[in-house]
C-alpha positions in Angstrom: 98.0 -6.5 -41.2 99.5 -9.3 -39.0 100.4 -8.4 -35.4 102.3 -10.5 -33.0 101.8 -9.7 -29.3 104.5 -11.0 -27.0 103.9 -11.6 -23.2 105.2 -15.0 -22.3 104.7 -15.3 -18.6 103.8 -15.2 -15.6 100.1 -15.4 -14.7 99.7 -11.9 -13.2 101.9 -10.3 -15.9 99.9 -11.9 -18.7 96.7 -10.6 -17.1 98.3 -7.1 -17.0 98.9 -7.3 -20.7 95.4 -8.5 -21.8 94.1 -4.9 -22.2 96.7 -4.5 -24.9 94.8 -7.1 -27.0 91.5 -5.2 -26.7 93.1 -1.9 -27.5 94.9 -3.3 -30.5 91.7 -4.9 -31.8 89.9 -1.6 -31.4 92.6 0.3 -33.3 93.1 -2.4 -36.0 89.7 -4.2 -36.3 90.7 -6.0 -39.5 94.2 -7.1 -38.3 95.1 -10.7 -37.7 96.3 -10.7 -34.0 98.4 -13.5 -32.6 99.6 -13.9 -29.0 102.6 -15.9 -28.1 102.7 -17.2 -24.5 104.3 -19.9 -22.4 102.2 -23.0 -21.5 101.6 -22.0 -17.8 99.6 -18.9 -18.7 97.9 -20.1 -22.0 94.5 -20.5 -20.4 94.3 -16.8 -19.9 94.4 -16.0 -23.6 92.4 -19.0 -24.9 89.0 -17.8 -26.0 89.9 -14.1 -25.9 87.7 -12.4 -28.5 90.4 -10.0 -29.5 93.0 -12.7 -30.4 92.8 -14.7 -33.6 95.7 -17.1 -33.0 97.6 -18.4 -29.9 101.1 -19.8 -30.2 102.6 -21.7 -27.2 106.3 -21.2 -26.7 107.5 -24.4 -25.1 110.3 -22.9 -23.1 110.1 -25.1 -20.1 110.0 -28.2 -22.3 113.1 -27.1 -24.1 114.8 -26.2 -20.9 114.2 -29.7 -19.5 115.3 -31.5 -22.7 118.4 -29.3 -23.2 120.1 -30.9 -20.2 120.4 -34.3 -21.9 119.6 -33.6 -25.6 121.2 -30.3 -26.4 121.5 -30.7 -30.2 118.0 -32.1 -30.6 116.6 -29.3 -28.5 118.3 -26.6 -30.5 117.0 -28.2 -33.7 113.5 -28.1 -32.2 113.8 -24.4 -31.3 115.2 -23.6 -34.8 112.2 -25.4 -36.4 109.8 -23.6 -34.1 111.0 -20.2 -35.1 111.2 -21.1 -38.8 107.5 -21.9 -38.6 106.9 -18.7 -36.8 108.6 -16.7 -39.5 106.2 -18.3 -42.1 103.4 -16.3 -40.5 105.0 -13.1 -42.0 104.1 -10.7 -39.2 104.1 -7.1 -40.0 104.6 -6.1 -36.3 105.9 -7.8 -33.3 105.0 -5.9 -30.1 106.9 -7.0 -27.1 105.4 -5.8 -23.8 107.4 -8.3 -21.8 110.8 -6.6 -22.2 113.2 -9.4 -21.2 115.9 -11.2 -23.2 113.6 -14.2 -24.0 110.8 -12.0 -25.3 113.1 -9.6 -27.2 114.7 -12.6 -28.9 111.3 -14.0 -29.7 110.4 -10.7 -31.4 113.6 -10.8 -33.4 113.3 -14.5 -34.4 109.6 -14.0 -35.4 110.9 -12.3 -38.5 108.4 -9.5 -38.1 109.1 -6.4 -40.3 108.8 -4.1 -37.3 109.9 -5.1 -33.8 108.7 -2.8 -31.0 109.5 -2.9 -27.3 110.2 -0.8 -24.2 113.3 1.5 -24.4 114.3 0.4 -20.9 113.8 -3.3 -21.5 116.0 -5.5 -19.3 118.6 -8.2 -20.0 119.6 -6.7 -23.3 116.2 -7.1 -24.9 116.5 -3.6 -26.5 119.1 -5.1 -28.9 116.3 -6.9 -30.7 114.0 -3.9 -31.3 114.1 -1.5 -34.3 111.6 0.8 -32.5 111.9 1.5 -28.8 109.1 3.1 -26.8 110.0 5.6 -24.1 108.0 5.2 -20.9 107.1 7.7 -18.2 109.8 8.3 -15.6 107.3 8.2 -12.7 106.0 4.9 -11.3 102.9 3.7 -13.0 100.9 0.5 -12.9 102.0 -2.4 -15.1 98.7 -2.2 -17.0 99.3 1.4 -17.8 103.0 0.6 -18.7 101.9 -2.0 -21.2 99.4 0.3 -22.8 102.1 2.9 -23.0 104.3 0.4 -25.0 101.3 -0.2 -27.3 101.4 3.4 -28.3 104.4 2.4 -30.3 101.8 1.0 -32.8 99.4 3.9 -32.4 97.2 2.0 -30.0 95.4 3.9 -27.3 92.9 2.4 -24.8 89.8 4.3 -23.9 88.9 1.7 -21.3 90.8 -1.2 -19.7 89.2 -4.6 -20.4 90.6 -8.1 -19.8 88.1 -10.2 -21.7 88.8 -13.5 -20.0 86.1 -15.8 -21.3 84.9 -19.2 -20.1 83.5 -21.9 -22.3 80.2 -23.5 -21.5 82.0 -26.6 -20.4 84.2 -24.5 -18.0 81.2 -22.8 -16.5 79.5 -26.2 -16.0 82.7 -27.4 -14.2 82.5 -24.4 -11.9 78.8 -25.1 -11.2 79.6 -28.7 -10.4 82.5 -27.7 -8.1 80.3 -25.3 -6.1 77.4 -27.7 -6.0 79.7 -30.4 -4.8 80.7 -28.1 -1.9 77.0 -27.5 -1.2 77.6 -23.7 -1.4 74.5 -21.8 -0.3 73.8 -19.2 -3.1 71.9 -17.0 -0.7 75.0 -16.3 1.4 77.9 -14.0 0.6 80.7 -16.0 -1.1 84.2 -14.9 0.0 87.4 -16.4 -1.4 90.9 -16.3 0.2 94.1 -17.1 -1.7 96.6 -17.2 1.1 99.9 -18.1 -0.6 102.2 -16.7 -3.2 105.3 -17.8 -5.0 107.5 -15.6 -2.7 107.8 -16.5 0.9 108.3 -12.8 1.7 104.8 -11.9 0.4 103.0 -14.5 2.6 101.0 -13.7 5.7 100.8 -15.9 8.8 98.7 -19.0 8.8 97.3 -18.3 12.3 96.1 -14.9 11.1 94.4 -16.3 8.0 92.7 -18.8 10.3 91.4 -16.0 12.6 90.2 -13.9 9.7 88.4 -16.8 8.1 86.7 -17.7 11.4 85.6 -14.1 11.9 84.3 -13.8 8.4 82.2 -16.9 8.7 80.9 -16.0 12.1 80.3 -12.3 11.7 79.1 -12.2 8.1 77.4 -15.6 7.8 79.3 -16.2 4.6 80.5 -19.2 2.6 84.3 -19.1 2.5 86.5 -20.9 -0.1 90.3 -21.1 0.1 92.0 -21.2 -3.3 95.5 -21.8 -4.5 97.8 -24.1 -6.6 98.3 -27.8 -6.0 101.4 -26.9 -4.0 99.3 -24.8 -1.7 96.7 -27.4 -0.7 98.6 -28.8 2.3 99.2 -25.3 3.6 95.5 -24.5 3.2 94.7 -27.7 5.2 97.0 -26.4 7.9 95.1 -23.1 8.1 91.8 -25.0 8.2 93.1 -27.2 11.1 93.7 -23.9 13.1 90.1 -22.8 12.5 86.9 -23.4 14.5 84.6 -22.9 11.5 84.3 -25.0 8.3 85.5 -23.4 5.1 86.2 -25.1 1.8 89.5 -26.0 0.2 89.7 -25.7 -3.6 93.5 -25.3 -3.8 94.8 -27.4 -6.7 91.3 -28.4 -7.8 90.9 -25.9 -10.7 92.7 -24.7 -13.8 93.0 -21.0 -14.4 89.8 -20.7 -16.3 87.8 -22.5 -13.6 89.5 -20.4 -11.0 88.3 -17.3 -12.9 84.8 -18.8 -12.8 84.9 -19.2 -9.1 86.1 -15.6 -8.6 83.4 -14.5 -11.0 80.8 -16.0 -8.7 82.4 -14.6 -5.5 81.4 -11.4 -3.7 84.9 -10.7 -2.4 88.5 -11.9 -2.9 91.2 -11.6 -0.2 94.8 -12.4 -0.8 98.4 -11.2 -1.2 100.3 -10.1 -4.3 99.9 -13.0 -6.6 98.4 -14.0 -10.0 95.0 -15.1 -8.6 94.6 -11.7 -7.0 95.0 -10.1 -10.5 92.7 -12.8 -11.9 90.0 -11.7 -9.4 90.4 -8.1 -10.6 90.1 -9.2 -14.2 86.7 -10.8 -13.3 85.5 -7.6 -11.7 85.4 -9.1 -8.2 86.1 -6.6 -5.3 89.6 -7.3 -4.0 91.4 -6.7 -0.7 95.2 -7.3 -1.2 97.9 -7.5 1.4 101.2 -5.9 0.3 104.6 -5.9 1.9 107.8 -6.4 -0.2 106.2 -5.4 -3.5 104.9 -2.0 -4.7 101.0 -1.7 -4.9 101.4 1.4 -7.0 102.9 -0.7 -9.9 101.5 -4.2 -9.0 98.5 -3.6 -6.9 94.9 -4.5 -7.8 93.9 -2.3 -10.7 90.9 0.0 -10.3 89.0 2.0 -7.7 86.8 -0.8 -6.3 89.7 -2.5 -4.6 91.6 -2.0 -1.3 95.3 -2.4 -0.5 96.4 -3.2 3.1 100.0 -2.3 3.4 102.7 -3.2 5.8 104.0 -0.3 7.9 107.7 -1.3 8.2 110.2 1.0 6.5 111.8 -2.0 4.7 108.6 -2.6 2.7 108.8 -2.5 -1.1 112.2 -4.2 -0.9 111.4 -6.6 -3.8 113.1 -9.5 -2.1 111.7 -13.0 -2.7 113.1 -14.1 0.6 112.9 -11.6 3.5 116.0 -10.9 5.6 113.9 -9.3 8.3 111.6 -12.1 9.4 108.8 -10.9 7.2 108.2 -8.0 9.5 106.4 -5.8 6.9 103.8 -8.5 6.4 103.6 -9.2 10.2 102.8 -5.5 10.7 99.4 -6.1 9.1 97.0 -7.2 11.8 93.8 -9.2 11.7 91.8 -6.1 12.6 93.4 -4.2 9.8 92.1 -6.7 7.3 88.6 -7.1 8.9 88.1 -3.4 9.0 88.6 -3.2 5.3 86.3 -6.2 4.7 83.6 -4.3 6.4 84.1 -1.4 4.2 83.7 -3.5 1.0 80.8 -5.6 2.3 78.9 -2.4 3.4 79.0 -1.3 -0.2 78.0 -4.5 -1.9 
């Protein structure tokens, strides 16, 4: 049997879908399992022991080229899907549930195309089998595993199986040695920024928290983030009295996973790195305002969500119309109190 799993982006969402690969492998141990993903999140599935083949959908490349070379780009896309059809998939399981993923399932030529009954953007037009989901709110990981029931897949346990190569582990070792990290101290990581301005906390409060963590817990503290976050992290560090480390923009996804794997605690907002820390079984404290922690919070019982108290929280707005009041309602003491809870149990 040949099975195509479809979850194209983004980082956090691909992480939420990884348990489907493990559950599918357990149900069909002899199957050839292929995952199709966009370039930005490919590192998350490379090396996964439950996946035989990885196919990169070059959507961003096509999007850029289409502006000036429309016909040539369409020919490229046609050729890509013709090659995909040669794989002769028996099943295409779309846990993404958007137009681009539904179309990918359809163009894969799979004999059976399965997706969520309430898929968005018209994606359900491309499925020949639609999976009904619970009406109550459930976590995205549980949602994805519900969709997988469409191919008789059931997960006994949730496992992410993000694996690092020996070379990637060596790079992490070199990074930490280059920072002169003291292995005898607690290692705490903070990822302060997200892709939504509405989900971000205040730089001054991150600085106060980081100073307090270093002083009170005698820990090593590393800020992480994307290359675009590095300048912002430098601004936070400029507001501090103590000396943390800035790894923002200095790691790829796998190396970042390795850093979190070595950490004793992760602190951040609702963003892909937070879910990456969860996947590496690192205790997480996550700050939530405009998004719903019930569906998108850190998965598992070992993590803590610190929620904003404003009534407008869970608005799902990328840009806040109320001056980020729900995030501002989270105080430094709120966060430190929860840090103490986790550290007391380490």
